[in-house]
N, C-alpha and C positions, 0 to 999 in steps of 0.2 A: 540716362547714359550711365552704362556699366562701371563700375571703377575698378581701374587695371593699375598693374604695378607699372607697368609705361608711361602713365599720366604723372607719377607722383615727382620726376625732377624736374617740369613745368609748374607742378603747384609748388613746390619748395618755391622756385625761382619769382613765382607771381605772389606767395602769401611775402617774403622777405622784401619785395619792391612795396608792395603794401602797408608792411609794418614800418617802414624807415623815420615816418611822421611820429609814432609811435613810441618807437626807438628813441627819438630825441628830445619829445616832451618830457618820457619818464628817467631820461641818462642811465639808458640801459643798452644790452645787447640781446637780441631774442636769438634762441634757435630752436627750431623742432627734431624733436628726437627720432627713433625708427615708428615708423607706419606700419598698425598692423591693420588689415583691411576685410573687406568681403566682398562680392558683387554689390554691395549698396552700401556699406559703409567704413567708415575708415576711423581708427583714433590716435594719437599721438601724444605725446608728452613735451611740453615746451618749458623750456628753462630762460628765465632772463638773468644776465649778469649786468650787476652796475658798474658803471663806464668809471667808477672809482677805486675798481680792482687793477691791481697792478698788471702789467701785458701778462707776463709769467702766469695770472692766474685766469686767463679767460678762456680763450678757445682750443687751448691745447690739451685739457682734460687733468691737467696739474693739477688742479686746488684736489680733485676727486686721488689722484696720486699721490697726492700729500697724505691726505687721512688714510689711504691704504695703507702707507708705510708707517705712520704714526701707529695704528692699531694691529700693524702684523709683525713690527720689528721684530719683535721679542721669539715670533715664531721663526726666524731666520736666525737667529743667534745675534742680534743687532740691537742695539739701542735705537730709540726715537732719536734721542741726539745724534745720531749719524747723518741725519737728514741733512741734506747742504752742504754734508762734508766734499770733500774731491778726493778722487782716487783715483788711478792708474790701471785699466785693464788693457791688457795684450796691447801694451806701449802706449796707450792713449789715455788722455786726462780728460776724465767724466768729472759731474757732480752728480751726486743721489737726488734724485728729481722725486721719486716717490715709488709708490709700489703698486701692481694689480695682482692683488690676492691670490686669485682665480688664475690666472695667466701661468702656462708650463716654463716661462721666464719671467716672473714676475719683479723683476728690480727696473724701474725706468730709471736711465741715465741721460744727463742730459752733455752734449758735446759743446765745444767751445761758442761754435756759432750757431745756438740755440734750437739745432736738433734733437730728437730724443731716440735713444735704440734701448730696446728688452735687454734684458740680462739674465741669467742663470742667477742662484743665490753665492754658489761656492764662490767665482772670481771675484766678485765682490766683497765677498766676509774676507777671505785670504786678503785684499788689496788693504783691508781698514784693520785685519788685526794680523794677518801675518801667519797665518796656524793654516 
């Protein structure tokens, strides 16, 4: 059987179902990353997150976003301690949740309902420092 892009959604579902007992046994949530493939092989990275992690730090990428902010805050004219601060941008209150340094809108803001939005640096900087 040739490996095709079309098979991966079902493969992911089958793998997730097969790994339920492993996740329970080891107290982790497993997730499969991007799949790279040829007609005869495929590879992917698997990530395990401890069930002890807080809900904010599991599936939505916020651990990575937090690390991105802590590493990159200085390049945006901000401080690492700004992570988690509340800001008002365009009349909406947010919490600074992190950063995606390579993105065109790198600052990740969390709304009160838990959803996330990407923002340019300037409006967040102005909300923090008023300059």
